[in-house]
C-alpha positions as CSV (number, residue, x, y, z in Angstrom):
1,M,0.0,0.0,0.0
2,S,1.5,3.3,-1.0
3,L,1.6,6.5,1.0
4,K,-0.8,8.1,-1.5
5,S,-3.3,5.4,-1.1
6,L,-3.1,5.7,2.7
7,L,-3.1,9.5,3.0
8,G,-4.7,10.5,-0.2
9,D,-3.5,13.2,-2.6
10,T,-2.4,15.5,0.2
11,E,0.5,17.8,0.9
12,V,1.9,15.6,3.6
13,S,1.7,12.5,1.3
14,A,3.7,14.4,-1.3
15,Q,6.2,15.7,1.2
16,L,6.9,12.3,2.7
17,S,7.2,10.7,-0.7
18,G,9.6,13.4,-1.8
19,L,11.8,13.0,1.2
20,I,11.9,9.2,0.7
21,A,12.7,9.5,-3.0
22,S,15.5,11.9,-2.3
23,R,16.9,9.8,0.6
24,R,16.4,12.8,2.9
25,L,13.9,11.4,5.4
26,P,14.6,12.9,8.8
27,H,16.2,10.4,11.3
28,A,13.3,11.0,13.7
29,V,9.7,11.2,12.4
30,V,6.6,11.9,14.5
31,L,3.3,10.9,13.0
32,E,0.4,12.7,14.6
33,S,-3.0,11.3,14.1
34,K,-6.1,10.4,16.1
35,D,-6.4,7.3,13.9
36,R,-3.9,4.9,15.4
37,T,-4.3,2.3,12.7
38,L,-3.6,4.9,10.0
39,A,-0.5,6.1,11.9
40,K,0.8,2.5,12.3
41,N,0.2,1.7,8.6
42,T,1.9,4.9,7.6
43,A,4.9,4.1,9.9
44,T,5.1,0.6,8.3
45,E,5.1,2.1,4.8
46,I,7.9,4.5,5.7
47,A,9.9,1.7,7.3
48,K,9.4,-0.4,4.1
49,A,10.9,2.4,2.1
50,F,13.8,2.8,4.6
51,V,15.0,-0.8,4.5
52,C,14.1,-1.5,0.8
53,S,17.1,-2.8,-1.1
54,D,16.1,-1.4,-4.5
55,E,18.4,1.4,-5.6
56,S,15.9,3.1,-8.0
57,V,12.4,3.1,-6.5
58,R,11.7,2.8,-2.8
59,P,9.7,1.0,-1.6
60,C,9.8,-1.4,-4.5
61,C,7.4,-3.8,-2.8
62,R,9.2,-6.8,-4.4
63,C,12.5,-7.3,-2.6
64,S,12.8,-9.6,0.4
65,N,13.1,-6.6,2.8
66,C,9.8,-5.1,1.6
67,L,8.0,-8.4,1.7
68,K,9.2,-9.1,5.2
69,V,8.1,-5.7,6.4
70,E,4.6,-6.3,4.9
71,E,4.4,-9.7,6.7
72,G,5.6,-8.1,10.0
73,I,8.7,-10.4,10.3
74,H,11.6,-8.2,9.3
75,P,14.4,-8.6,11.9
76,D,15.6,-5.0,11.5
77,L,12.3,-3.5,12.7
78,Y,12.1,-3.0,16.4
79,T,8.9,-2.0,18.3
80,V,9.3,-0.5,21.7
81,N,6.7,-2.3,23.9
82,I,5.3,-1.4,27.3
83,T,6.4,-4.0,29.9
84,D,5.3,-4.9,33.4
85,K,1.7,-3.8,32.8
86,K,2.6,-0.2,32.9
87,Q,0.6,2.6,31.3
88,A,3.4,4.1,29.3
89,V,6.8,3.3,27.8
90,G,9.4,3.7,30.6
91,V,13.0,4.7,30.6
92,G,14.1,1.0,30.8
93,E,12.5,0.2,27.5
94,I,14.1,3.2,25.8
95,R,17.5,2.3,27.2
96,T,17.1,-1.2,25.8
97,M,16.2,0.2,22.4
98,I,19.2,2.6,22.5
99,S,21.5,-0.4,23.2
100,D,20.1,-2.2,20.2
101,C,20.7,0.9,18.0
102,Y,24.4,0.2,18.1
103,V,24.0,-3.4,16.9
104,K,24.5,-3.9,13.2
105,P,21.4,-4.7,11.1
106,N,20.6,-8.4,10.4
107,E,19.5,-8.2,6.8
108,A,18.9,-4.7,5.6
109,Q,21.4,-1.8,5.5
110,S,19.3,0.1,8.0
111,K,17.2,-0.4,11.2
112,V,13.8,1.1,12.1
113,Y,12.5,1.7,15.6
114,F,8.8,2.2,16.2
115,I,7.4,3.9,19.3
116,F,3.6,3.5,19.2
117,D,2.7,4.1,22.8
118,K,2.8,7.1,25.1
119,M,6.2,7.6,26.9
120,T,6.9,8.9,30.4
121,V,8.8,12.1,30.8
122,E,11.8,10.1,31.9
123,A,11.6,7.9,28.8
124,Q,11.5,11.0,26.6
125,N,14.5,12.5,28.2
126,A,16.4,9.2,27.7
127,L,15.3,9.2,24.1
128,L,16.5,12.7,23.6
129,K,20.1,11.5,23.9
130,I,19.9,9.2,21.0
131,L,18.0,11.7,18.9
132,E,20.8,14.3,19.4
133,E,23.5,11.9,18.2
134,P,21.8,9.0,16.2
135,P,23.9,6.2,14.7
136,R,24.0,6.2,10.9
137,N,21.3,4.3,9.1
138,V,18.9,4.3,12.0
139,Q,15.3,5.6,11.7
140,F,13.0,6.4,14.6
141,I,9.2,6.6,14.0
142,I,7.0,7.8,16.8
143,T,3.2,7.9,16.6
144,T,1.0,10.0,18.8
145,E,-2.6,11.2,18.9
146,S,-1.3,14.7,19.8
147,S,2.3,16.1,19.6
148,T,1.5,18.2,22.7
149,I,2.1,15.2,24.9
150,L,5.7,15.0,23.7
151,L,8.4,17.2,25.2
152,Q,9.4,20.2,23.2
153,T,13.0,19.1,23.3
154,V,12.0,15.8,21.6
155,L,9.8,17.6,19.0
156,S,12.7,20.0,18.2
157,R,14.8,17.1,17.2
158,S,12.1,15.4,15.1
159,T,9.9,16.3,12.2
160,V,6.2,16.2,12.8
161,F,3.8,15.1,10.1
162,K,0.0,15.5,10.8
163,I,-1.9,12.8,9.0
164,G,-5.6,12.1,8.7
165,N,-8.1,14.1,10.5
166,R,-8.3,16.6,7.7
167,T,-10.3,19.7,8.7
168,P,-11.2,23.0,7.0
169,D,-8.4,24.5,9.1
170,E,-5.9,22.9,6.7
171,K,-7.1,25.3,4.0
172,D,-6.8,28.3,6.3
173,P,-4.8,31.1,4.6
174,K,-3.0,31.5,7.8
175,N,-1.0,28.4,7.0
176,E,0.4,30.1,3.9
177,K,1.1,33.3,5.8
178,A,2.9,31.4,8.4
179,K,5.1,29.6,5.8
180,E,6.0,32.9,4.2
181,I,7.1,34.4,7.6
182,A,9.0,31.2,8.5
183,V,10.9,31.3,5.2
184,E,11.7,34.9,5.7
185,I,13.1,34.2,9.2
186,A,15.0,31.1,7.9
187,S,16.5,33.2,5.1
188,A,17.6,35.9,7.6
189,I,19.2,33.5,10.1
190,P,22.6,32.9,8.3
191,K,23.1,36.6,7.7
192,N,25.1,38.9,9.9
193,I,22.6,41.8,9.3
194,E,20.2,42.4,12.2
195,L,17.5,44.3,10.4
196,P,16.0,41.5,8.2
197,L,15.8,39.2,11.2
198,L,14.2,41.9,13.3
199,I,11.6,42.7,10.7
200,A,10.8,39.0,10.1
201,T,10.4,38.1,13.8
202,G,8.3,41.3,14.3
203,K,5.7,39.8,12.0
204,L,4.9,37.2,14.8
205,V,3.3,39.9,17.0
206,P,-0.2,40.5,15.5
207,D,-1.5,36.9,15.5
208,K,-0.7,34.2,18.1
209,A,-2.1,31.4,15.9
210,V,0.1,32.4,13.0
211,A,3.1,32.7,15.3
212,Q,2.5,29.1,16.5
213,K,2.5,27.8,12.9
214,V,5.6,29.9,12.1
215,L,7.5,28.3,15.0
216,E,6.4,24.8,13.9
217,K,7.7,25.5,10.4
218,L,11.0,26.9,11.7
219,S,11.5,23.7,13.7
220,E,10.9,21.7,10.5
221,F,13.3,23.9,8.5
222,L,16.1,23.7,11.0
223,S,15.7,19.9,11.3
224,M,16.0,19.7,7.5
225,A,19.1,21.9,7.5
226,L,20.7,19.7,10.2
227,E,19.8,16.6,8.1
228,E,21.4,18.1,5.1
229,K,24.7,18.3,7.0
230,Y,24.8,14.5,6.6
231,F,22.8,14.1,3.3
232,P,23.3,17.0,1.0
233,N,20.6,17.5,-1.6
234,A,20.7,19.9,-4.5
235,A,16.9,19.9,-4.6
236,S,16.5,21.6,-1.2
237,P,15.1,25.1,-1.0
238,S,17.9,27.7,-1.0
239,Y,17.1,28.9,2.6
240,I,17.6,25.3,3.9
241,T,20.9,24.9,1.9
242,E,22.2,28.2,3.1
243,M,21.5,27.4,6.8
244,S,23.1,24.0,6.4
245,R,26.2,25.5,4.6
246,T,26.7,28.5,6.8
247,L,25.8,27.3,10.3
248,R,27.7,24.8,12.4
249,K,25.9,21.6,13.6
250,R,26.0,22.9,17.2
251,S,24.4,26.2,16.1
252,L,21.5,24.4,14.4
253,V,20.9,22.3,17.5
254,K,21.0,25.4,19.7
255,L,18.5,27.1,17.3
256,L,16.2,24.1,17.6
257,D,16.3,24.6,21.4
258,V,15.5,28.3,21.0
259,I,12.5,27.6,18.9
260,A,11.3,24.9,21.4
261,E,11.6,27.5,24.2
262,A,9.7,30.1,22.1
263,Q,6.9,27.5,21.7
264,E,6.8,27.0,25.4
265,M,6.7,30.7,26.0
266,L,3.8,31.0,23.5
267,S,1.9,28.2,25.3
268,R,2.1,30.3,28.5
269,N,0.5,33.3,26.8
270,C,3.5,35.5,27.0
271,N,3.5,39.1,25.6
272,M,3.9,38.8,21.9
273,N,6.2,41.8,21.6
274,L,8.5,40.4,24.3
275,L,8.4,37.0,22.5
276,A,9.4,38.5,19.1
277,T,12.2,40.5,20.8
278,W,13.4,37.5,22.7
279,L,13.4,35.3,19.7
280,C,15.3,37.7,17.5
281,A,18.0,38.2,20.2
282,N,18.4,34.5,20.9
283,I,18.6,33.6,17.2
284,R,21.3,36.1,16.8
285,Q,23.2,34.7,19.8
286,S,22.7,31.1,18.8
287,R,23.5,31.2,15.1
288,H,27.2,31.6,15.9
289,T,27.6,29.0,18.7
290,D,31.1,27.8,18.9
């Protein structure tokens, strides 16, 4: 089953398919959906593409790796399960998964780790360590009914895709406005000129809903720039390429933390003028982290 048949002819379907085709899928993916079955099926389809042995089209749905994923018997797919009748994945299960991350794959060139259940705060903090410095050829796929139950530090090191549950809000013109502002900020980040960044961040002030969408987009853009440090792609937007080329890895990680903190401030209904000023100052400080 293809992503298009699962998700329909949607923007997220096209985005995921494009990332898979260009071998630029982020190392940590969060699938947000209230439909658990859809989320799990989408995770399986992504996993199939990640371990597929075909060099031209992934997933090919013909190789042994694809067929074993479909049958649920591939040895390089690892599902983190709740143990001891607990209500959530605990730190012990995450540490066991992390240990397995450093074991070579059995059959494929890569390994995929599924986390389908809610995690405790301690488990998420343990997961954060492997998300910051993941081994090569390892893919993490987390499913959740709402990304709000995940720590901002985890979200800032992942890329969130909202699937299913399509609502009229997806056609809201605010989404396009938010993307325009996010691109403007991302384009200003690598520059040493303060004014463009000051103007761009100032556009967050009038509308809190747009500001939230802008911060979500910025987190996505920074994650893509960090990913490009490892997997360069000529097809990337120029603002992603420029951030990846100009900024150090530590600066990109620090900027992800800044965006996560800004999202936390926004959730506490902070003054929007103060938020814009704080964001501009902290981006300036973080973009040249040694």
